[in-house]
C-alpha positions, 0 to 999 in steps of 0.5 A, a space after each residue: 729089695 732087688 731080685 736075684 736077677 739083678 745080681 746075674 751080670 755080676 756073677 757072670 763077670 766074676 765067673 768069667 774072671 775066675 775061669 781065666 778071662 782076666 779082661 772081663 768087665 761090667 758095664 753100668 748105665 746111669 739114669 742120664 744114659 752114661 756108660 761106666 765100665 769096671 774091670 772085674 779084676 779090680 775086685 780081686 786086687 791086693 790091699 796094697 793096690 787100693 787107692 788111699 781113700 779106700 785104705 782109709 775106708 778100711 780103717 773105719 770098717 768093722 766086722 769080717 773082711 
């Protein structure tokens, strides 16, 4: 199980976005040392902005969303 500390960067980035920093981003580094950046605004987009594969995933999802 992951500790709560591992979620801290996500919380900080989301709080930054919520407080008006629309350029807030997360940077992840994989096992090979490659860096990937994700803009936090991606997590707050409308369903119409989803790529087709994500729309398809929602067709198979169940539960609350």
